[in-house]
N, C-alpha and C positions, 0 to 999 in steps of 0.2 A: 542507547545504541546511536552511533553516529553514521552519517551518510557513507563515509568511505568504507564501511564494513559491508555494505550491500550494493554499492554502485558498480556498474559495468565499466571497466577501464578500457577494454578494446572496443572503441567506438567507431562505427562506420560513419564517415563524414564525407562531405563533398565541398566543392568550391563554387563560386558564382558562375563559372563557365560550364559546369555540368548541365547537360540537357535534361529536359523532363523525362525523356525516354530512358536515359541512363539512370536517372534516379528511380524510375519504376522498376527497371531490371535489377538494380541493387537491392531494393526492398524485397522484390519477389524471390530473388536467389538466396537471400539471407533471412527471410521471414521476419522482417522488421517493419515498423510503421512510421519511424521518425528518422530524419537525417539532418544532423546539425550542419550548417554551412559555415566554413571557416576560411580565413585568409592564409597567406603564406607564413604568418607568425603563429598559427594555430589559435588565433583569436576568434571568438564566436561572433558572427555578423548576422546570423539568421538561422531559421530552421524550416524544414519542409516535412509535412506529414502526408500520409496517404489520403487524408481528408482534404488537404489543400489541393492535391492533384485531382482528386475526384470532383471537387467543387468547381475547379477551373476548366476541366477538360470539356470538349464539345460533346453533344449528344451522340449516342452510339449510332443514330440514324444519319448523322452528319459527319462521321469520322473521315470519310473519303474527301470531303470538301475542306477539311481542316487538318490535313496531314502535317502541315508546318507547325502545328501546336506542339507536337512531341519533340520538335527540333529546337524549340525555344529554350533559353537558359533558365535554370531554376530561380534566378534572381527576379524573374517576372512574377513568380507566385509565392516566394518565400515570405515568412513572417519575420519582421525585423525587431519588433519590441518583445524580445524573448526574456521570460522570467528564468533566472538561474539560481543555483544553490552552491554551497561550498562544502568540501569534504568533511569539515568539522561541524556542520549543522546537525542538529538532532533529527532523527527520523520522524519523531512526533511532529516537529515544526514543519518538516517537509510535507507530511501528510496533510496538514492544514492548508498549505499552499495549493496542493492538488485539489482539495475540496472547495476552497474559496474561488479559485480561478478556473475550475473545470478543465484542467489540462491533462494530457495523456502522458507527458514525459517532462523531465526536468534536466537540462544540461547542467553539469557540475563544472565550475570554473575554479582555478587556483592561480593566483598571480596573472589574472586576465587571460588565461589559456584554458582551453577545453581539456579536461582530464578525465571525464567520465559522464555517465548518463544514468538516470533512474526512470523507470517507467511505472505505470500504475500496476502492471503485473508484478514487478519487483516488490512493490509495497504490499501487495496482496499476499505474496509468498512469505514475506517477512512477518506479516500479521499472523498468518497461520502458524509459523514457527514460534513466535513469541507467546501465542496462546496455547501451544502444545496440542493443537487440534489435529496434527498429523500423526499423533501417537495414540495407542489404545488408552482410553481414559474415560472418566465420567465427569459431568458438570453438575454442580449444585449452586443454587442461588439462595442467599439468606438475607432477609430483611432485618436490619438492626437500627438502633437509634443513631442519629447523625451527630455522634459525639466521638471524641478521641478514644482510642484504645479498643474499639470494637473488632478491628481486624485481628489484633493480637489475641483477643479472647476466643474467637472462632478458630483461629489457627491452633491454639492450645488444645481445644477439644479434638481437632483432627489429628494432632500429634499423638494423642493417647491411643489412637488406633494404629499407629505406626504407618500412616499413609502419607506418601510424599505429595506435596502441592506443586503442580506443574506451572500454574499461572494464576494470577488474581487480577480481577477487574473490579472497579468501583463505579457505580453510577447513582445519581440522585433519584428520588421518587418525586411525585407531583406535590406532596405536601412539604417537602424540604426538611421535615422533622425526622425523616428516616433516610436511609440509603440502602442500596443492595450490594452485597458482596458476592461476586461470582468466582467460585473456585473451580479449577479443573484439577482433578485428582487422579493419581496413578492407581486406579482400581476400577474394575468393571462392575463391582457390586458395592455401591455407596450406602446401602440400606442401614448398616450398622451405625455409621457416622451421622447419618441423617437423624436416626433415633436419638443419638447422644445430643445433638444440637437442639432438637425439639425439647428434650428433657430439661435443658437449661433455660427454656422459655423463649427461644428464638423462633421466628417464623420462616419456614422453608417455602420459598416461592416456586422453586423448581428443583427436582421433580416433586409434584404434589399428587401422588397416586395413592389409592387405597392399598392397605396391606403392606406398607413400608416398614416392616419390622425385621430385625436381624434374625 
């Protein structure tokens, strides 16, 4: 999946003359937490988040003494070293950028112009959809040897039960000689396929409950 499939194209943006109060109002009225700052050519020159505003604003006990704070332009508090993405970037790569840099949003540029934005909420929704967690389903985890062909073998066992596979994840174990295959299946009763998998000599990590017989 690429970024342009999940990014928001209708981006609320501001310029360097926008006041801090105007930025606050725009965020509150549209329930957003990030505002890209652009110039007349729609080139990204900075970004302002609700955290930037919160960190820079005076104490609530001193608000009356610093009323001019809210009249200052956002250029006084905006972040200028902005990390950006491209519409053709892979969502997986973008997720790594969020993780490594601890950011809450990623402006998307094309030909040096702002064309979209992705937030951590967008990534979370995408992850839920990719995993099929928003649909009625069951999850099973199978430990297999860390060799080629294991995914196909377990999938073949599942196929014999005429159960659709919604998603598959793979992650390593501590010994690196094994890996765990995580299947989300379109069934609310996976007991039969669990029994089939165990009969073939594979270890079920989850669910591992007594009485799991078809």
